[in-house]
KOLFIDO-407767 format. One line per field, with one value per residue: residue number from 1; x, y, z of N, C-alpha, C, O in turn. Coordinates in pm, 1 decimal, padded with zeros to 6 digits. Each point is the difference from the previous one (the first is absolute). Layout:
! KOLFIDO-407767
resi <- (NUM|...)
nX <- (X|...)
nY <- (Y|...)
nZ <- (Z|...)
caX <- (X|...)
caY <- (Y|...)
caZ <- (Z|...)
cX <- (X|...)
cY <- (Y|...)
cZ <- (Z|...)
oX <- (X|...)
oY <- (Y|...)
oZ <- (Z|...)
//
This chain:
! KOLFIDO-407767
resi <- (1|2|3|4|5|6|7|8|9|10|11|12|13|14|15|16|17|18|19|20|21|22|23|24|25|26|27|28|29|30|31|32|33|34|35|36|37|38|39|40|41|42|43|44|45|46|47|48|49|50|51|52|53|54|55|56|57|58|59|60|61|62|63|64|65|66|67|68|69|70|71|72|73|74|75|76|77|78|79|80|81|82|83|84|85|86|87|88|89|90|91|92|93|94|95|96|97|98|99|100|101|102|103|104|105|106|107|108|109|110|111|112|113|114|115|116|117|118|119|120|121|122|123|124|125|126|127|128|129|130|131|132|133|134|135|136|137|138|139|140|141|142|143|144|145|146|147|148|149)
nX <- (-01117.8|-00051.9|-00069.1|-00211.1|-00011.2|-00064.3|-00186.6|-00072.3|00075.3|-00096.8|-00204.4|00041.0|00013.6|-00159.0|-00165.5|-00055.2|-00140.0|-00221.1|-00058.9|00004.1|-00102.1|-00259.6|-00046.1|-00085.8|-00152.7|-00187.7|-00101.1|-00187.0|00187.2|00060.1|-00149.2|00194.7|00131.0|00016.9|00205.3|00132.1|-00032.5|00132.4|00078.2|00036.1|00080.4|00162.6|00185.3|00180.7|00029.6|-00211.2|00122.7|00033.5|-00230.8|00114.9|-00111.5|00081.1|00117.7|-00245.5|-00044.4|-00215.7|00143.3|-00021.8|00112.9|-00212.3|00087.8|-00100.6|00212.8|-00010.8|-00047.3|-00101.6|00008.4|-00202.1|00018.7|-00156.0|00055.7|-00214.2|00125.5|-00152.0|00109.6|00172.1|00086.1|-00113.1|00206.6|-00129.8|00210.1|-00033.1|00161.2|00039.4|00223.1|00033.9|-00067.2|00209.1|00245.8|-00038.2|00038.9|00160.2|-00056.8|-00065.7|00158.2|00231.3|00061.7|00066.6|00196.2|00127.3|-00059.4|00132.3|-00256.2|00118.3|-00083.4|-00222.0|-00086.0|-00055.5|-00116.2|-00238.9|-00039.6|-00087.8|00065.8|-00195.1|00001.5|-00184.8|-00244.6|-00082.1|-00090.1|-00259.6|-00130.8|-00135.7|-00141.0|-00129.3|00094.6|00038.8|-00226.4|-00189.3|00094.9|00118.6|00189.3|00223.8|-00017.9|00189.2|00141.6|00148.5|00073.9|00206.4|00207.3|00122.7|00126.7|00212.2|00162.9|00130.4|00171.7|00217.4|-00196.5|00153.2|00135.5)
nY <- (01514.4|00115.9|-00066.7|00017.0|00115.8|-00194.3|-00054.7|00145.6|-00008.0|-00118.2|-00132.3|00203.9|-00110.9|-00030.1|00177.5|00222.7|-00025.7|-00031.5|00228.3|00028.2|00115.3|-00080.8|00138.4|00093.9|00051.8|-00022.6|00175.3|-00012.6|00187.2|00175.2|-00137.1|-00039.1|00020.9|-00211.9|00024.9|00121.3|-00232.6|-00156.9|-00111.5|-00056.5|-00198.5|-00132.4|00036.5|-00058.8|-00129.7|00071.2|00061.3|-00185.2|00131.4|00157.3|00208.7|00076.7|00143.0|-00022.9|-00011.8|00114.4|00199.6|-00075.7|00077.6|-00199.6|00038.4|00228.9|-00044.9|00136.9|00061.9|-00171.5|00318.6|-00034.9|00172.6|-00053.8|-00039.7|00039.4|-00081.1|00091.8|00259.0|00133.1|00048.7|00147.1|-00054.7|00118.3|00103.8|00035.2|00164.9|-00146.6|00143.5|-00205.1|-00175.3|00145.0|-00041.4|-00045.8|00200.7|-00104.5|-00117.1|00036.4|00122.8|00018.5|-00071.0|00122.9|00083.0|-00135.0|00161.7|00167.8|-00084.2|-00076.8|-00164.3|-00035.6|00086.9|00206.6|00154.3|-00028.8|00127.3|00210.7|-00218.6|00034.5|-00071.6|-00131.4|00025.1|-00086.2|-00202.6|00015.9|00059.6|-00272.2|-00140.9|-00185.9|00107.3|00211.8|-00007.4|00157.6|-00178.7|00195.8|00091.4|-00160.7|00102.3|00153.5|-00073.4|-00173.4|00167.2|00149.7|-00141.0|-00067.8|00131.0|00048.1|-00144.7|00123.2|00184.5|-00120.7|00162.2|-00135.1|-00160.6)
nZ <- (00966.7|-00174.1|00140.1|00016.7|00199.8|00145.3|00045.7|00176.1|00246.4|00122.7|00037.4|00075.7|00211.0|00061.7|-00072.4|00131.1|00209.5|00014.7|-00004.7|00171.0|00130.0|00054.0|-00146.5|00207.3|00070.4|-00091.1|-00004.5|00182.6|-00107.2|00073.7|00053.0|00050.5|-00183.0|-00108.2|00095.4|-00153.6|-00126.1|00138.8|00136.8|-00247.6|-00063.5|00099.5|-00015.5|-00212.1|00143.6|-00179.8|00134.8|00057.6|-00097.0|00111.3|-00142.2|-00173.1|00114.2|-00126.1|00225.6|-00023.0|00083.4|00219.7|-00103.0|00014.2|00239.9|-00027.3|-00047.0|-00189.9|00230.2|-00011.9|00006.4|00124.8|-00177.1|00139.2|-00213.8|00011.5|-00158.5|00048.9|00003.1|00061.6|00196.8|00060.5|-00098.2|00171.0|-00054.5|00292.4|-00025.0|00255.9|-00060.5|00221.9|-00073.2|-00023.1|00049.1|00251.4|00168.3|00046.8|00193.6|00251.2|00017.2|00083.5|00252.7|00174.9|-00033.4|00136.0|00152.2|-00025.2|00136.7|00230.0|-00173.6|00070.6|-00140.0|-00051.7|00127.5|-00081.8|-00160.9|-00008.3|-00069.6|00118.6|00218.8|-00065.1|-00012.8|00212.6|00031.7|-00120.7|00107.4|-00003.9|00100.9|-00144.1|-00142.2|-00086.0|-00015.6|00170.6|00125.3|00090.6|-00092.0|00047.6|00184.5|00044.4|-00224.4|-00038.2|00133.7|-00050.2|-00103.3|00132.8|00058.8|-00090.8|00102.3|00107.6|-00026.3|-00123.0|-00074.8|00180.8|-00105.4)
caX <- (-00005.2|-00046.1|00045.8|00003.1|00118.5|00112.6|-00041.7|00017.3|00100.5|00064.3|00058.7|00099.4|00142.7|00027.7|-00044.6|00110.3|00063.9|-00045.0|00016.5|00150.2|00097.9|00062.4|00098.8|00145.9|-00023.5|00061.2|00099.7|00117.9|00081.9|00035.1|-00023.5|00021.7|-00045.7|-00123.4|-00027.4|00041.6|-00159.0|-00174.9|-00029.1|-00056.6|-00171.5|-00097.2|-00006.2|-00179.5|-00113.9|-00052.6|-00066.6|-00143.1|00012.0|00032.7|-00119.5|00035.2|00070.0|-00041.2|-00004.5|-00048.8|00079.7|00123.1|00029.6|00134.1|00118.6|00092.6|00091.3|-00064.7|-00098.9|-00083.9|-00168.9|-00049.3|-00092.5|-00028.1|-00121.7|-00056.2|-00091.9|-00073.9|-00035.6|00116.7|00032.7|00166.9|00005.0|00108.5|00070.7|00125.4|00107.1|00126.7|00070.7|00078.2|00114.5|00027.7|-00017.8|-00124.8|-00120.7|00037.9|-00002.7|-00088.6|-00132.6|00025.0|-00132.9|-00155.1|00038.9|-00034.1|-00181.2|-00112.3|-00120.6|-00025.1|-00145.1|00000.5|00031.7|00079.2|00070.2|00007.3|00081.6|00082.5|00122.3|00134.3|00061.7|00124.8|00064.0|00090.3|00130.2|00140.9|00029.3|00159.2|-00022.2|00021.3|00144.9|-00015.7|-00096.1|00037.3|-00053.0|-00151.9|-00045.6|-00113.5|-00094.6|-00094.4|-00022.9|-00061.8|-00075.4|-00122.1|-00036.3|-00181.5|-00104.1|-00093.8|-00087.4|-00100.4|-00088.7|-00118.3|-00054.3|-00085.6|-00126.2)
caY <- (-00032.3|-00131.3|-00095.4|00058.4|00076.4|-00070.3|-00106.3|00091.1|00024.2|-00125.7|-00032.0|00010.7|-00010.3|-00156.7|-00028.6|00051.8|-00135.4|-00044.4|00012.5|00070.7|-00090.6|-00092.4|-00008.4|00054.9|-00131.1|-00122.2|00021.6|00043.2|-00139.6|-00002.4|-00017.3|00130.0|00057.8|-00008.8|00054.9|00134.8|00060.4|-00032.9|00062.0|00099.1|-00081.5|00058.1|00190.5|00076.4|-00023.8|00068.6|-00064.7|-00029.6|00018.2|-00113.2|-00102.7|-00146.7|-00172.0|-00106.7|-00181.1|-00149.5|00077.5|-00032.1|-00129.8|-00065.2|-00106.2|00071.8|00030.7|00046.7|00016.8|00035.1|-00053.8|-00037.0|00040.9|-00071.9|00083.4|-00098.0|00159.1|-00118.4|00023.2|-00053.8|-00109.2|00050.1|-00009.6|00119.5|-00022.5|00076.6|-00062.9|00074.2|-00063.6|00105.1|-00037.4|-00014.4|-00108.3|-00111.3|00031.4|00010.2|-00090.8|-00002.4|00068.9|-00081.6|-00081.2|00063.8|00042.8|-00092.5|-00081.8|00096.4|00079.1|-00203.8|-00046.2|-00144.7|-00123.7|00026.6|-00010.2|-00171.4|-00076.4|00051.8|00018.7|00153.7|-00053.7|-00032.9|00168.2|00106.4|-00035.7|00002.4|00164.7|00022.3|00117.4|-00078.4|-00091.4|00104.9|-00004.2|-00120.3|-00138.3|00057.8|00155.9|-00071.4|-00089.4|00109.4|00061.0|-00089.5|00077.1|00064.7|-00057.3|-00037.5|00111.4|00033.6|-00121.8|-00042.8|00110.0|-00065.8|-00120.0|-00127.9|-00026.3)
caZ <- (-00152.2|-00035.8|-00104.9|-00073.6|-00036.4|-00036.0|-00177.7|-00142.0|-00004.5|-00026.3|-00165.2|-00059.4|00146.1|-00060.0|-00130.9|-00083.9|00068.8|-00101.8|-00105.7|00032.9|00131.5|-00060.8|-00066.1|00027.5|00141.2|-00127.3|-00042.4|00108.5|00005.5|00138.4|00117.8|00015.4|-00051.8|00062.7|00156.7|-00022.5|-00043.0|00081.9|00086.5|-00095.7|00015.3|00141.9|-00000.2|-00081.4|00067.8|00158.7|00136.6|00058.0|00175.7|00085.3|00080.9|-00088.1|00031.1|00130.8|00040.4|-00135.6|-00102.9|-00008.4|-00055.1|00084.6|-00088.0|-00081.2|00102.0|-00011.7|-00013.4|-00088.7|00001.3|-00121.9|00044.4|-00085.8|-00013.1|-00082.9|-00035.0|00034.1|-00156.2|-00089.8|00026.3|00069.1|00200.0|00027.0|00084.6|00026.1|00123.4|00008.5|00111.1|00066.3|-00110.4|-00194.1|-00031.2|-00003.2|-00087.5|-00168.3|-00053.7|-00046.8|-00151.5|-00191.8|-00024.4|-00043.1|-00127.4|-00089.4|00024.4|00036.9|-00163.2|-00107.0|00003.6|00122.7|-00086.9|-00050.7|00111.2|00044.6|-00070.4|00003.4|00006.8|00034.9|00012.6|-00165.1|00005.9|00064.4|-00010.1|-00191.0|00044.2|00026.8|00101.3|00169.4|00070.2|00016.8|00130.4|00040.9|-00064.8|00050.0|-00095.0|-00120.6|00055.3|00007.8|-00125.9|00007.8|00105.3|-00085.9|-00118.4|00053.1|00016.3|-00118.4|-00082.8|00068.7|-00080.9|-00142.1|00041.0|-00006.9|-00118.3)
cX <- (-00079.1|00033.7|-00032.6|00097.7|00132.5|00018.8|00007.4|00165.2|00091.8|-00040.9|00050.5|00089.8|-00014.9|00047.8|00176.4|00183.7|00005.9|00080.0|00166.5|00096.9|00015.4|00100.7|00114.9|00059.8|00092.6|00136.5|00180.7|00078.6|00000.3|-00035.3|-00035.4|-00126.0|-00144.5|-00047.4|-00043.1|-00096.4|-00094.8|00075.9|-00057.9|-00139.6|-00052.4|-00015.2|-00165.8|-00109.1|-00020.9|-00005.0|-00062.3|-00006.2|00002.9|-00133.3|-00066.7|00074.2|00004.8|00093.2|-00024.3|00035.0|00146.5|00045.5|00131.8|00092.8|00080.1|00058.0|-00006.8|-00121.3|-00083.2|-00145.2|-00015.8|-00130.4|-00119.8|-00168.5|-00033.8|-00101.4|-00157.8|-00109.5|00042.8|00031.2|00182.5|00052.1|00155.8|00034.9|00075.3|00026.8|00083.2|00043.6|00079.3|00170.2|-00023.5|-00028.5|-00094.5|-00095.0|00060.7|00027.0|-00138.4|-00054.2|00032.6|-00112.3|-00155.1|-00002.4|-00067.6|-00126.0|-00086.2|-00002.8|-00014.1|-00114.3|00038.3|00021.7|00230.2|00089.4|00042.7|00104.0|00165.7|00144.8|00079.8|00167.8|00084.9|00011.2|00111.1|00113.1|00104.7|00060.2|00191.5|00014.8|00063.0|00097.1|00021.3|00008.0|00068.6|-00108.1|-00165.6|-00027.2|-00086.0|-00081.6|-00124.9|-00078.7|-00107.5|-00173.8|-00075.0|-00079.9|-00137.1|-00017.6|-00118.7|-00075.8|-00134.4|-00146.9|-00101.2|-00096.9|-00054.9|-00089.5|-00038.0)
cY <- (-00149.6|-00114.2|00043.8|00075.0|-00025.5|-00056.4|00118.9|00039.6|-00110.7|-00018.0|00065.8|00022.3|-00130.6|-00031.3|00043.5|-00142.3|-00119.2|00012.4|00085.8|-00124.1|-00066.9|-00054.8|00060.7|-00121.7|-00142.6|00056.3|00021.5|-00135.0|-00027.6|00000.6|00187.6|00071.0|-00056.4|00011.4|00088.7|00039.4|-00044.9|00148.0|00162.6|00010.5|00027.8|00106.9|00004.9|-00067.0|00045.5|-00040.4|-00014.0|00075.9|-00068.8|-00039.2|-00095.0|-00081.1|-00080.7|-00108.5|-00083.4|-00024.1|-00011.4|-00157.9|-00025.1|-00087.8|00088.9|00068.1|00136.2|00067.7|00056.5|-00050.5|-00046.1|00013.8|-00035.3|00046.3|-00099.9|00117.1|-00169.7|-00016.1|-00064.4|-00140.0|00068.4|-00017.5|00094.1|-00036.4|00097.6|-00089.6|00116.0|-00090.5|00128.1|-00027.1|00067.4|-00117.2|-00035.9|00071.4|00055.1|-00147.0|-00007.2|00105.8|-00111.2|-00108.8|00100.7|00025.2|-00098.5|-00091.5|00107.7|00020.8|-00151.7|00042.3|-00098.6|-00112.1|00020.0|-00051.8|-00149.4|-00031.7|00032.2|-00002.4|00099.1|-00097.6|-00033.4|00158.4|00067.2|-00087.5|00011.1|00158.2|-00001.2|00068.8|-00096.2|-00028.4|00089.8|00001.3|-00087.5|-00095.5|00048.6|00053.5|-00111.0|-00086.7|00115.1|00032.0|-00124.1|-00038.1|00099.1|-00033.9|-00119.4|00039.7|00107.1|-00105.1|-00043.3|00081.9|-00053.9|-00103.8|-00115.1|00019.2|-00145.7)
cZ <- (-00028.8|-00082.8|-00220.2|-00026.3|00007.7|-00127.4|-00095.3|-00005.2|-00051.1|-00148.0|-00063.7|-00049.0|-00047.5|-00132.4|-00030.3|00010.9|-00105.9|-00150.5|00008.3|00095.6|-00041.0|-00071.0|-00034.3|00136.9|-00097.8|-00063.2|00057.7|00054.8|00115.1|00109.7|00039.9|-00079.9|00002.5|00133.3|-00004.4|-00071.3|00071.3|00068.6|-00011.0|-00001.4|00127.1|-00001.5|-00048.0|00049.9|00108.1|00121.7|00021.5|00142.1|00104.5|00107.4|-00098.4|00012.3|00092.0|-00040.0|-00065.6|-00150.2|-00024.4|-00087.0|00054.1|-00092.3|-00017.5|00066.6|00066.3|00023.5|-00166.7|-00039.7|-00240.1|00007.6|-00207.5|-00059.2|-00125.7|-00103.8|-00064.9|-00155.4|-00073.7|00036.2|00004.5|00087.8|-00043.8|00150.0|00022.2|00102.2|00007.9|00129.5|00035.5|-00092.6|-00098.9|-00053.8|-00067.3|-00092.7|-00175.1|-00033.8|-00028.6|-00063.1|-00113.4|-00007.1|-00037.5|-00135.8|-00082.3|00005.1|00027.0|-00106.9|-00100.6|00075.2|00075.2|-00123.6|-00015.9|00138.1|00065.8|-00116.4|00021.8|00117.9|00076.7|00013.9|-00083.9|-00055.9|00002.6|00003.1|-00104.8|00093.5|00084.9|00148.1|00149.2|-00030.2|00071.7|00134.5|00113.5|00033.2|00094.0|-00058.2|-00131.2|00067.7|00021.8|-00110.9|00030.6|00084.3|-00075.9|-00078.3|00071.2|00061.6|-00135.3|-00074.6|00146.1|-00019.7|-00068.5|00101.0|-00144.7|-00146.0|-00015.6)
oX <- (00000.1|00052.7|00101.3|00056.5|00087.1|00102.2|00034.9|00042.0|00085.2|00073.4|00018.0|00037.1|00102.4|00086.0|00081.6|00094.6|00108.6|00055.2|00046.6|00075.3|00107.7|00065.5|00078.5|00107.0|00118.4|00097.9|00113.3|-00032.8|-00034.7|00070.0|-00103.4|-00108.3|-00079.1|-00121.8|-00098.7|-00040.8|-00112.4|-00021.2|-00033.4|-00082.2|-00098.2|-00117.8|-00110.0|-00087.5|00057.3|-00096.5|-00077.0|00079.5|-00053.9|-00007.3|-00073.2|-00017.8|00084.1|00050.5|00075.4|-00039.5|00063.4|-00063.2|00111.3|-00000.1|00111.7|-00075.3|00002.1|-00053.1|00031.1|-00056.4|00074.9|-00070.3|00046.9|-00084.3|00094.3|-00089.1|00057.3|-00069.0|-00053.7|-00029.7|00103.0|-00063.1|00093.5|-00075.1|00060.0|-00055.7|00022.6|-00062.0|00019.9|00086.4|-00109.2|-00109.0|-00028.2|-00053.5|-00069.6|00042.2|-00040.2|-00114.9|-00082.7|-00070.8|-00077.9|-00107.5|-00081.0|-00019.3|-00114.1|00072.4|-00045.9|-00013.0|00118.7|00062.7|00080.7|00084.9|00104.2|00072.8|00091.8|00021.1|00118.6|00062.7|00115.9|00110.5|00073.9|00105.3|00123.0|00114.4|00091.3|00075.5|00065.6|00015.1|-00005.9|00105.0|00088.1|-00106.9|-00103.1|-00123.0|-00106.0|-00030.4|-00120.7|-00107.9|-00114.6|-00081.8|-00121.3|-00118.5|-00109.8|-00109.6|-00122.8|-00097.9|-00099.0|-00115.4|-00121.4|00038.9|-00067.3|-00093.9|-00087.6)
oY <- (-00099.6|00010.1|00003.2|-00015.4|00067.1|00008.2|-00014.4|00021.9|00025.8|00051.3|-00068.4|00053.4|-00031.3|-00083.7|-00069.8|-00023.6|-00031.5|-00096.7|00006.3|-00088.8|-00025.8|-00093.7|-00012.5|-00059.9|-00028.4|-00072.2|00010.2|-00106.2|-00116.5|00089.2|00065.3|00016.6|00076.9|-00006.7|00007.4|00115.6|00045.1|00107.3|00076.7|00087.7|00073.3|00034.6|00020.2|00050.3|-00000.9|-00074.6|00095.0|-00015.6|-00110.7|-00086.6|-00082.8|-00111.7|-00029.9|-00032.5|-00093.5|-00081.0|00027.8|-00095.6|00050.1|-00042.8|-00051.8|00068.9|-00002.5|00010.3|00111.0|-00108.2|00004.1|-00065.1|00017.5|00034.9|-00057.9|00072.9|-00098.6|-00090.0|-00090.4|-00085.9|-00060.2|00014.2|-00018.8|-00057.2|00048.2|-00099.2|00094.0|-00082.2|00109.5|00086.9|-00023.0|-00037.1|00000.5|-00045.7|00071.0|-00013.1|-00018.1|-00020.4|-00049.2|-00019.0|-00025.8|-00032.2|00020.7|-00103.1|-00037.7|00034.8|-00021.2|00078.0|-00032.3|-00096.5|-00090.8|-00088.8|-00039.0|-00090.6|-00081.4|00097.2|00024.1|-00000.5|00040.0|00051.7|00058.5|00061.9|-00000.8|00013.6|00078.9|00096.9|00036.1|-00097.8|-00054.0|00003.8|-00085.4|00039.8|-00066.7|00001.0|00019.9|-00098.5|-00021.8|00050.7|00032.8|-00084.9|-00014.5|00033.2|00004.5|-00050.5|00008.9|00019.1|-00071.7|-00042.7|00017.3|-00097.7|00012.3|00079.4|-00032.7)
oZ <- (00072.3|-00110.8|-00069.9|-00108.3|-00055.4|-00068.2|-00117.2|-00113.6|-00085.1|-00084.5|-00100.7|-00104.6|-00060.8|-00027.6|-00060.3|-00075.0|-00048.6|-00052.5|-00113.7|-00039.9|-00053.7|00045.7|-00094.0|-00011.1|00017.9|-00018.7|-00047.2|00053.1|00019.4|00047.9|-00014.7|00056.2|00054.6|00016.2|00073.1|00010.9|-00022.2|-00056.4|00090.3|00026.4|00011.6|00008.4|00051.5|-00070.5|00109.0|-00017.2|-00013.7|00092.7|-00000.8|00087.1|00054.3|-00048.7|00084.7|-00107.5|-00026.9|-00083.9|-00101.8|00045.1|00015.6|-00115.4|00001.1|00069.0|00123.1|-00110.5|-00042.9|-00016.6|-00097.6|00077.2|-00112.5|00082.6|-00053.8|00043.7|-00046.3|-00047.9|-00063.9|-00083.1|-00030.4|00104.7|-00077.7|00079.0|-00096.2|00047.0|-00076.2|00067.3|-00052.6|00012.4|-00051.9|-00043.7|-00119.8|-00101.0|-00072.5|-00114.9|-00115.0|-00039.2|-00076.8|-00098.9|-00091.8|-00050.6|-00090.4|-00064.3|00026.9|-00093.2|-00112.2|00094.3|00005.1|00043.8|00020.1|-00008.5|00052.8|00040.4|00010.6|00072.4|-00022.3|-00105.9|-00010.6|-00016.5|-00079.1|-00015.1|-00001.9|-00043.4|00024.1|00009.0|00097.7|00073.3|00110.5|00064.1|-00009.2|-00046.1|-00007.9|-00004.8|-00059.3|-00067.3|-00010.3|00030.7|00030.7|-00035.6|-00015.5|-00004.4|-00055.5|00024.6|00001.5|-00072.2|-00014.7|00003.4|00011.4|00064.0|-00102.4|-00006.1|-00080.0)
//
């Protein structure tokens, strides 16, 4: 499998998460409900094949192993991401992050406050400190994919 195929498989899933699942997550009143939704999101994303899970793609600072692949379409200046994790909850949390940024231009990505937007979902109070640190590490890694202007 190639990155192009992973992107083709991932993009509609992220769109569905953005259009449908974020609302469910926001409406969920308790952590149990939010947790269930996050676990389902982790199942929705296609896995990255083992041969593509290279050490340089690991996100340092995550409690669990998590891989982030990035593609920058220079013609349209849009950024696309694919991720995987050995923990479904992490994969679900990161799927939310990616549905917020996938397809952004370099300028949009540079201006976007991913941590603030993610905080609006009110998930951090329920996460361990190390999971919260992992989310911050992922947000920094995504931002680092955007070339400085």
